[in-house]
C-alpha positions as CSV (number, residue, x, y, z in Angstrom):
1,X,395.0,163.0,110.5
2,X,395.1,161.7,106.9
3,X,392.7,164.3,105.7
4,X,394.5,167.1,107.5
5,X,397.9,166.0,106.1
6,X,396.5,165.6,102.6
7,X,395.0,169.1,102.8
8,X,398.4,170.5,103.9
9,X,400.2,168.7,101.1
10,X,397.6,170.0,98.6
11,X,398.3,173.5,99.7
12,X,402.0,173.0,99.1
13,X,401.9,170.9,95.9
14,X,399.9,170.8,92.7
15,X,396.8,168.7,93.0
16,X,398.2,166.1,90.5
17,X,401.5,166.0,92.4
18,X,400.3,164.5,95.6
19,X,400.6,160.7,95.9
20,X,399.6,158.0,98.4
21,X,403.3,157.7,99.2
22,X,403.6,161.4,100.0
23,X,400.6,161.2,102.3
24,X,401.8,158.0,104.0
25,X,405.2,159.5,104.6
26,X,403.8,162.7,106.2
27,X,401.4,160.7,108.4
28,X,404.2,158.3,109.4
29,X,402.7,155.1,108.1
30,X,403.2,152.8,105.2
31,X,401.1,153.3,102.0
32,X,399.4,150.0,102.7
33,X,398.1,151.4,106.0
34,X,396.3,154.2,104.3
35,X,394.3,151.7,102.3
36,X,392.9,150.4,105.6
37,X,391.1,153.7,105.9
38,X,390.6,154.7,102.2
39,X,390.2,152.6,99.1
40,X,392.0,155.0,96.8
41,X,393.7,158.3,96.5
42,X,390.5,159.7,94.9
43,X,388.6,158.7,98.1
44,X,391.1,160.7,100.2
45,X,390.8,163.6,97.9
46,X,387.0,163.4,98.2
47,X,387.3,163.5,102.0
48,X,389.4,166.7,101.6
49,X,386.9,168.1,99.2
50,X,384.1,167.5,101.7
51,X,386.1,169.1,104.4
52,X,386.8,172.1,102.2
53,X,383.2,172.4,101.3
54,X,382.3,172.4,105.0
55,X,384.9,175.1,105.6
56,X,383.5,177.4,102.9
57,X,380.0,176.9,104.1
58,X,381.0,177.9,107.7
59,X,383.1,180.8,106.4
60,X,380.1,182.1,104.3
61,X,377.8,181.6,107.3
62,X,380.1,183.6,109.5
63,X,381.0,186.3,107.1
64,X,377.9,186.8,105.0
65,X,374.9,186.1,107.2
66,X,373.5,187.6,110.3
67,X,371.5,190.7,111.3
68,X,372.4,192.6,108.1
69,X,372.1,189.5,105.8
70,X,375.5,190.2,104.4
71,X,375.9,191.4,100.8
72,X,376.3,189.8,97.4
73,X,379.6,191.6,97.1
74,X,380.9,190.3,100.4
75,X,379.8,186.8,99.4
76,X,381.7,187.1,96.2
77,X,384.8,188.3,98.0
78,X,384.6,185.4,100.6
79,X,384.0,182.7,98.0
80,X,386.6,183.8,95.5
81,X,389.1,184.5,98.3
82,X,388.6,181.0,99.7
83,X,389.2,179.5,96.3
84,X,392.3,181.6,95.6
85,X,393.7,180.6,99.0
86,X,392.8,176.9,98.4
87,X,393.4,176.2,94.8
88,X,393.6,172.5,95.3
89,X,390.1,172.6,96.7
90,X,389.0,174.5,93.5
91,X,390.8,171.9,91.4
92,X,388.9,169.1,93.2
93,X,385.6,170.9,92.8
94,X,386.3,171.1,89.1
95,X,387.3,167.5,88.9
96,X,384.5,165.8,91.0
97,X,381.5,168.0,90.4
98,X,380.9,168.3,86.7
99,X,382.2,165.0,85.3
100,X,380.1,162.5,87.2
101,X,383.2,161.3,89.1
102,X,381.2,160.6,92.2
103,X,379.6,157.3,93.1
104,X,376.0,157.3,94.5
105,X,377.5,157.0,98.0
106,X,379.8,159.9,97.4
107,X,377.0,162.0,96.1
108,X,374.9,161.3,99.2
109,X,377.8,162.6,101.3
110,X,378.6,165.7,99.2
111,X,375.1,166.8,98.0
112,X,373.8,167.9,101.4
113,X,376.7,170.3,102.0
114,X,376.6,171.6,98.4
115,X,372.9,172.2,98.9
116,X,373.6,174.0,102.1
117,X,376.2,176.2,100.3
118,X,373.6,177.1,97.6
119,X,371.0,177.8,100.3
120,X,373.3,180.2,102.0
121,X,373.9,182.0,98.7
122,X,370.1,182.1,98.2
123,X,369.7,183.7,101.6
124,X,372.2,186.4,100.8
125,X,370.4,187.1,97.6
126,X,367.1,187.3,99.4
127,X,368.6,189.7,101.9
128,X,369.7,191.9,99.0
129,X,366.1,192.3,98.2
130,X,365.6,189.9,95.3
131,X,362.0,188.7,95.0
132,X,362.3,186.4,91.9
133,X,363.6,182.9,91.6
134,X,366.3,183.0,94.2
135,X,367.5,179.4,93.4
136,X,367.9,180.3,89.7
137,X,369.8,183.5,90.7
138,X,372.0,181.7,93.2
139,X,372.9,179.1,90.6
140,X,373.7,181.8,88.1
141,X,375.8,183.7,90.6
142,X,377.7,180.5,91.8
143,X,378.3,179.6,88.1
144,X,379.6,183.1,87.3
145,X,382.1,183.0,90.2
146,X,383.1,179.5,89.4
147,X,383.6,180.6,85.8
148,X,385.9,183.4,86.8
149,X,388.1,180.9,88.7
150,X,388.0,178.4,85.9
151,X,389.2,181.0,83.4
152,X,391.8,182.9,85.5
153,X,392.9,180.7,88.5
154,X,395.9,179.3,86.6
155,X,396.7,182.0,84.1
156,X,400.3,181.3,83.0
157,X,400.9,185.0,82.2
158,X,400.1,186.2,85.7
159,X,401.7,185.7,89.2
160,X,399.6,184.2,91.9
161,X,399.2,187.6,93.5
162,X,398.0,189.1,90.2
163,X,395.6,186.3,89.7
164,X,394.2,186.9,93.2
165,X,393.8,190.6,92.6
166,X,392.2,190.1,89.2
167,X,389.7,187.4,90.2
168,X,388.7,189.6,93.2
169,X,388.1,192.6,90.8
170,X,386.1,190.4,88.5
171,X,384.1,188.8,91.3
172,X,383.3,192.4,92.6
173,X,382.1,193.3,89.1
174,X,379.8,190.2,88.9
175,X,378.6,190.9,92.5
176,X,377.7,194.5,91.6
177,X,375.8,193.3,88.5
178,X,373.8,190.7,90.5
179,X,373.1,193.2,93.4
180,X,371.9,195.8,90.8
181,X,369.6,193.1,89.3
182,X,368.4,192.1,92.7
183,X,367.5,195.6,93.7
184,X,365.9,196.5,90.3
185,X,364.0,193.2,90.1
186,X,365.8,191.9,87.0
187,X,366.0,188.2,86.1
């Protein structure tokens, strides 16, 4: 319940605007009660981040794998679409992942699902016909998509709808580039 409520609050408010008090109020308990389940707000956010990562893994599995193996373009659309529809998840990904914010225990929880995400990306790349270092290519592709979101997800000169459209166009461009490279044996 706490994770679900926090996820909802994060979809309504800016990541930095959600407090323990907000969560407790929505759950219907005192802030002190939340601390019986989680040591800190960051720990709650980490649980939401884990849940979001599970969601994106399942979405990619459903939308981008199967008999036809999906396509790199579809993978880009699904991934960037998820991030655009869950900007708080993207903000947490940007906060927790690169800065060493995770404890050893947190990393043990998050690393397997992140590994699963990258393995799904590798599978789509392999299905596209790429014969080279799929791990390297999947990391490059993931980084390129993440870079698009980092650069444009909160562009102050664009509306949310313009941002969604623009990042989708950029993701398609990147996907086409990677698909062409996969088919021609580049990289």
